[in-house]
C-alpha positions in Angstrom: 110.6 75.1 121.6 111.7 76.6 118.2 109.4 79.6 118.6 110.5 80.3 122.2 114.2 80.1 121.1 113.6 82.4 118.2 111.9 85.1 120.3 114.3 84.9 123.2 117.3 84.9 120.8 116.0 88.1 119.2 115.4 89.7 122.6 118.9 88.8 123.8 120.5 90.5 120.8 118.4 93.6 121.4 119.6 93.8 125.0 123.2 93.5 123.9 123.1 96.0 121.1 120.7 98.5 122.6 120.1 101.7 120.6 122.9 102.5 118.1 123.2 105.9 116.4 125.8 107.3 114.0 125.6 110.3 111.7 124.2 108.2 108.9 122.8 105.1 110.7 120.3 104.7 113.6 119.2 101.3 114.9 116.4 101.2 117.6 115.4 97.8 119.1 111.8 97.5 120.4 109.8 94.8 122.3 106.3 94.5 123.5 104.3 92.0 125.5 100.5 92.0 125.5 98.1 89.8 127.6 94.4 90.0 126.9 91.1 88.3 127.6 88.8 88.2 124.5 85.3 87.0 125.0 84.6 86.5 121.3 87.7 85.6 119.3 85.8 84.6 116.1 83.3 87.5 116.2 80.4 85.2 116.0 76.8 85.3 117.2 77.7 82.3 119.5 80.8 83.7 121.2 83.9 81.7 122.2 86.4 83.3 124.7 90.1 82.8 125.2 93.2 84.3 126.8 95.7 85.5 124.2 99.4 86.4 124.6 101.1 88.5 121.9 104.9 88.9 122.0 106.6 91.2 119.5 110.3 91.9 119.1 112.0 93.9 116.3 114.2 96.8 115.1 113.8 100.2 113.4 116.6 101.1 111.1 117.2 104.5 109.5 120.2 104.8 107.2 121.0 107.7 104.9 124.1 108.1 102.7 125.0 109.9 99.5 124.1 106.8 97.5 120.8 105.7 99.2 118.2 106.3 101.9 116.8 103.3 103.8 114.1 102.9 106.4 113.4 99.4 107.8 111.0 98.3 110.4 111.6 94.6 111.0 110.2 92.3 113.6 108.5 89.0 114.6 105.3 88.5 116.6 104.1 85.3 118.3 100.4 85.0 119.1 99.5 82.3 121.6 95.9 81.1 122.5 95.4 79.4 125.8 92.5 77.1 124.7 92.7 77.3 120.9 96.3 76.3 120.2 95.5 75.7 116.5 95.3 79.5 116.1 98.8 80.0 117.5 101.0 81.9 114.9 104.5 83.1 114.5 104.8 85.7 111.8 106.5 89.0 110.8 105.0 91.7 113.0 102.2 93.9 111.6 103.6 96.9 109.9 106.9 95.3 109.0 108.2 97.3 106.0 111.2 98.3 104.0 111.4 101.6 102.1 114.6 102.4 100.2 115.8 104.6 97.3 119.1 104.1 95.6 120.8 106.9 93.5 122.1 105.0 90.6 123.3 107.8 88.2 123.9 111.5 88.7 120.5 112.4 90.3 118.8 111.1 87.1 118.4 107.3 87.5 117.0 105.8 90.7 115.8 102.5 92.1 113.1 102.4 94.7 112.5 99.1 96.6 109.5 98.8 99.0 108.2 95.8 100.9 105.3 95.8 103.3 104.0 92.9 105.5 100.6 93.4 107.2 97.3 91.8 108.1 94.4 92.9 105.9 90.7 92.2 105.7 89.8 89.5 103.2 86.3 90.9 102.6 85.5 94.4 103.8 81.9 93.4 104.2 82.6 90.5 106.6 83.3 90.6 110.4 85.8 93.0 111.9 86.5 95.0 115.0 89.1 97.0 116.9 91.9 94.9 118.2 90.7 91.7 116.4 93.7 89.8 114.9 91.9 86.6 113.8 88.6 86.8 111.9 88.3 87.8 108.3 92.0 88.7 108.2 95.0 87.3 106.2 98.7 88.0 106.2 99.8 90.0 103.1 103.1 90.9 101.6 103.5 93.5 98.9 106.9 93.8 97.2 107.5 96.8 94.8 110.6 97.3 92.6 110.6 100.6 90.8 113.5 101.8 88.7 112.8 105.3 87.3 114.6 108.1 85.5 114.0 111.9 85.9 115.1 114.3 83.2 115.1 118.1 83.5 114.1 119.1 80.0 114.2 122.8 81.0 114.1 124.9 84.1 110.3 124.3 84.5 109.8 121.1 82.5 110.5 117.6 83.9 110.0 114.1 82.4 109.8 111.0 84.5 109.9 107.4 83.1 108.9 104.5 85.4 108.8 100.7 85.4 107.1 99.2 88.5 107.1 95.5 89.4 104.7 94.5 92.2 104.4 91.0 93.7 101.3 90.6 95.9 100.9 87.5 98.2 98.2 86.4 100.7 98.5 83.7 103.3 94.8 82.6 103.0 93.6 80.8 99.9 90.9 83.4 99.4 93.5 86.0 98.5 94.3 86.6 94.9 98.1 86.3 94.6 99.3 88.3 91.6 102.0 90.2 89.8 101.8 93.7 88.3 104.0 95.1 85.6 103.4 98.9 85.0 105.1 101.2 82.5 104.4 104.9 82.7 105.6 108.3 81.7 104.8 111.7 83.4 105.5 115.2 82.0 105.4 118.0 84.6 105.4 121.7 83.8 105.7 124.5 86.4 103.5 127.4 85.0 104.2 129.7 87.9 106.0 129.4 91.2 102.6 128.3 92.7 101.0 126.3 89.9 102.2 123.0 88.3 100.5 120.9 85.7 101.2 117.3 84.6 100.1 114.7 82.0 100.7 111.0 82.5 100.0 107.8 80.8 100.5 104.2 81.8 100.1 100.6 80.8 99.6 97.9 83.5 99.6 94.1 83.2 97.7 92.3 86.0 98.8 88.6 86.1 97.3 86.5 88.9 99.2 83.4 90.0 96.2 81.1 89.5 94.9 82.2 86.1 91.5 81.3 84.8 91.2 79.4 81.5 87.7 80.5 80.8 84.9 82.7 82.1 83.4 79.6 83.8 86.7 78.6 85.5 86.2 79.2 89.2 89.7 77.8 90.2 91.6 80.9 89.1 91.4 84.7 88.5 91.1 86.4 85.2 94.1 88.5 84.0 93.7 91.9 82.4 95.6 94.8 80.8 95.0 98.4 81.9 95.6 101.6 80.0 95.1 105.0 81.6 95.8 108.7 81.0 95.6 111.5 83.5 95.8 115.3 83.5 96.9 116.9 86.8 97.0 120.3 88.4 98.5 121.5 91.7 98.0 125.0 93.1 99.6 126.4 96.2 98.4 130.0 96.6 100.0 130.3 100.1 102.4 128.1 102.0 99.7 126.7 104.2 97.3 125.5 101.5 97.7 123.0 98.6 94.9 122.3 96.1 95.5 119.3 93.8 93.4 117.5 91.2 93.5 115.1 88.3 91.1 113.9 85.6 91.5 111.0 83.3 90.3 107.7 81.9 91.1 104.0 82.4 90.5 101.0 80.2 90.6 97.4 81.3 91.0 94.7 78.6 89.9 91.2 79.8 90.5 87.9 78.0 87.0 86.5 78.7 84.9 89.1 80.5 83.6 92.3 78.8 86.1 95.1 78.7 85.6 97.9 81.1 86.3 101.6 81.1 85.7 104.3 83.7 86.6 107.9 84.6 89.5 108.8 86.9 89.0 111.8 89.1 90.8 113.2 92.1 90.4 116.4 94.1 92.2 117.2 97.3 92.8 120.2 99.6 95.4 120.2 102.4 95.3 123.2 104.8 97.7 123.8 107.7 95.4 126.1 109.7 98.0 126.6 112.4 101.1 125.1 113.9 99.0 122.5 115.6 95.8 122.2 113.5 95.5 120.6 110.0 92.6 119.9 107.7 92.3 117.6 104.6 89.4 117.1 102.2 89.5 114.7 99.2 87.4 112.9 96.6 88.8 110.0 94.5 87.5 107.9 91.6 89.8 105.0 90.7 90.0 101.3 90.1 91.5 99.3 93.0 92.1 95.6 93.6 90.1 93.8 96.2 91.7 90.9 98.1 89.5 88.1 96.7 86.9 89.6 94.3 89.0 91.2 91.5 89.0 94.8 90.4 86.6 97.3 92.0 85.6 100.8 90.8 85.8 102.9 93.9 84.4 106.4 94.5 85.4 107.8 97.9 85.0 111.0 99.9 87.3 111.6 102.9 87.6 114.3 105.6 90.4 114.6 108.2 91.0 117.0 111.0 94.1 116.7 113.2 95.4 118.5 116.2 98.9 117.8 117.6 100.5 119.5 120.6 100.7 118.3 124.1 97.3 116.6 123.4 96.9 114.9 120.0 93.5 114.3 118.4 92.6 112.9 114.9 89.0 113.0 113.5 88.2 111.2 110.2 85.1 110.7 108.1 84.6 108.7 104.9 81.9 107.7 102.4 82.6 105.3 99.6 81.0 103.1 96.9 82.7 100.0 95.5 81.3 98.6 92.2 82.9 95.3 91.5 84.0 95.0 87.9 84.0 91.2 87.6 81.0 90.5 89.8 77.4 91.7 90.1 78.1 93.3 93.5 78.0 96.8 94.9 79.1 97.9 98.5 78.3 101.2 100.1 80.0 102.3 103.3 80.1 105.4 105.4 81.5 106.2 108.8 84.3 107.8 110.8 86.7 107.5 113.7 88.0 109.7 116.5 91.3 109.0 118.3 93.0 110.9 121.0 96.0 110.8 123.4 95.7 113.0 126.5 98.6 113.1 129.0 97.6 113.9 132.6 101.2 114.8 133.6 104.7 113.7 132.6 104.1 110.1 133.5 100.4 109.3 133.3 97.8 109.7 130.5 95.0 108.1 128.5 94.3 107.3 124.9 91.1 106.4 123.2 89.7 105.3 119.8 86.0 105.5 118.7 85.0 104.0 115.3 81.6 103.7 113.5 80.7 102.2 110.1 77.4 101.8 108.2 77.8 99.2 105.5 75.4 97.9 102.8 76.4 95.0 100.6 74.2 94.2 97.6 74.5 91.3 95.1 72.0 88.7 93.6 73.5 86.0 95.8 73.7 87.8 99.1 72.7 91.2 100.7 73.4 92.6 104.1 73.2 95.9 105.9 74.9 96.4 109.2 76.0 99.1 111.6 79.3 98.4 113.3 80.8 100.5 116.1 83.4 100.1 118.7 85.8 101.9 121.1 89.0 101.4 122.9 90.0 103.1 126.2 93.4 102.8 127.9 95.3 104.3 130.7 99.1 104.4 130.4 102.2 105.1 132.5 105.4 106.3 130.8 108.6 104.4 131.6 112.2 105.4 130.9 112.2 103.1 127.9 108.6 103.0 126.9 105.2 102.6 128.5 102.8 100.2 130.2 99.1 100.3 129.4 95.8 98.8 130.7 92.9 99.0 128.4 89.4 97.9 127.4 87.9 97.4 123.9 84.3 97.0 122.9 82.9 96.0 119.5 79.3 95.6 118.4 77.8 94.6 115.0 74.1 95.2 114.4 73.0 93.4 111.2 69.7 92.9 109.3 70.9 89.2 109.2 70.2 88.0 112.7 73.0 85.4 112.8 75.5 88.1 111.9 75.0 90.1 115.1 77.9 89.9 117.6 79.3 91.7 120.6 83.0 91.6 121.6 84.7 92.7 124.9 88.5 92.7 125.3 90.5 93.5 128.5 94.3 93.8 128.0 97.6 94.8 129.6 100.5 95.8 127.5 104.2 96.6 128.0 106.0 98.4 125.1 109.7 99.2 125.2 112.2 101.0 122.9 115.9 101.1 123.6 
């Protein structure tokens, strides 16, 4: 009863307020209802089916004044399972976020506050699929508070000083809740109107909520301090092309495990080939944080090609290697995706998503290699306040571990409205 009252109450307020827009403030209510049949909700070899209802209600707020800019996407979603009521869930809607910047003092001192709530994969090597909201996923909230100061030392030289606090929370116990404290300085120099260089250094304290007392303590995570330095270069020979790169080094200082150091490297090209066509190429080496297995040294290639006009198409490729710092584990993954939206006329159209991943996980305790692919196809009709869609999703996992194979079929209908 409480859940129904909450959702109906939020919807009633939306209908009363509708869309509000002033010169500095715009508020846009939104609502969606999705009904689906899913023949394998747990993505297991032995499939279990169910009917699922997903109700989402929320607001988008854009507010800009002389003192601050604020973007807020806030909502609730309720997921109801017909036969598996223990999986019912009321939570903030996926993609709920706050992004704001406050001008504290004379275009010199600023405060950035960001908060993002989303569902993320617990282990990228485990089950997954398009439109799956249950298996190997956990709710995550990332709060960032970032006061910083910018100083123009000369016409071409700028200094930026940052302190960044980050609070990371996961709903499932497998997730490593943690706090980060980062202190950094960046010096940027414009050599010519088309070339900029930078040097930056930082010190980061990683402090998990459940801290390990020794290397053998499996009840908590090990804390570490990170130091890093980077040299950067950005070159824009013409307006349509930007080349950017950085090279550096990072050092991780552990209390119990062996200390770890690695290279930092980034290369990127963004090319706006035409008004409708864009291209991006990138390579990145950095240390990232996994959800449950500590720090990982990631090397990743990415390619993106996008077309946007009456028809929109996005094509992406990736290849990455994750070497886990605190475990004897290495993951290799490669794949890509193709998404498109094609209107037939002013009211009817179709959209589709195709995704493929080749994954290889290697460790002394467990190894698996799988190929995972899936697609979604939907027809839609535009309404005055949104659209209604009817779609089908297919997922398939082919693993060298026989019990890890699964197939998933989803049929759904969805109504999405914006006032």
